[in-house]
N, C-alpha and C positions, 0 to 999 in steps of 0.2 A: 648405691650398689648393695643389695642385701645378699649375704652369703653365709650360710650355716649359722643363722641366728645372730650375726654380729654385723652391724652397719659400720664399716670401716671409715667411710668419709664423715659420717655423723660423729664418730668417736674423735676423729682428727679435728673437726670443727669445734667440738666441745672443749678440747684442750686448748685451742687457739683463742677461745672466748675469755680465757682467764679463769674458767672454772676448773679447778684442779681435779678433774675426774680421771679415773684410771680405767684400764681395760676391764678390770674385775667388776667395777660398778656398773658398767654397761652390759655385763654378761659375756664379755669376750675374754678368751684366754689367750695367752701368748701363742699357744699352738695354732689357734684359729687365725690370729693375725699373721703368723709365719706362713700358714697355708694360703691365706689370701694374697700375701706378698708373692709367694711362689707362683700362684695362679696368674697374677697380674704380670709377673716377669715372663712367664711362658707365653701368655697372650701377646705381650709386647714383642717378644722374639719372633713369634709366628707372623705378626703384622709386619715386622721388619723384613722377614724373608719374602713375604708376599710383595712388599714394596720393591725389594731388590729384583724380584722376578719381573714385576711390571716395568721397572726401569730398564732391565735387560731387553725385554720385548720391545720397548719403545726405541731403544738404541738400535736394535736390529732393523726395525721398520725405517728408522731414519737413514741407516746405512744403506738399505736397499733403495730407498728413494734417491739418495745421493748418487749411488752407482748408476741408477737408471738415467738420472739427469746428466751425469758425465758421459754415458753412452750416447745420449741424444746430442750433446755438444760435439762429441767426436764425429758422429754421423753428419751433423750440420756442417762442421768444418770440412769434412771430406766432400760433401755435396757442393759447398761453396768453392772449394778448390777445383773440382771438376768444372763447375760453371765458369770460373775464371779462366780455365784453360780453353774452354769452348769459346768464350768471348775473345780471348787473345787470338785464337785461330781464325775466327770470323773477321777480326780487325786486319790480320795479316792477309787474308783472302781479299778483303776489300782494297787494301793498299796495292797488292799485286795486280788486282783487276784494273784499278785506276792507272797503274803504271803501264800495263799492257795497252789499255785504251788510249792513254796519252801518247804512247809510243806509236800506236797505229795511226793516230791523228797526225803526229809529227812526220811520219813517213809519207802520208798522202799529200802533204803541202808541198 
């Protein structure tokens, strides 16, 4: 990452290699390093905000999907309840019809 004539990451690697280089040897001043640090912190904060916004959007999409699925389940339960009521009504109708028919047959004998 080259910024304002000072390669911050090369400077850090130079220090970690055991070469006792300083910022002044690399042409970097403390002000440039502080500026780079502030820029990186600002970029990091912006990326965190973007990530938070994406997470919020994803949570909204998931919540809408769950709400739709709950509505579908509720409608399915209502439909099954109506179907069960119709089935019970048909069974009762069949039983009553059989009773009437058997009663009719019993009277004829």
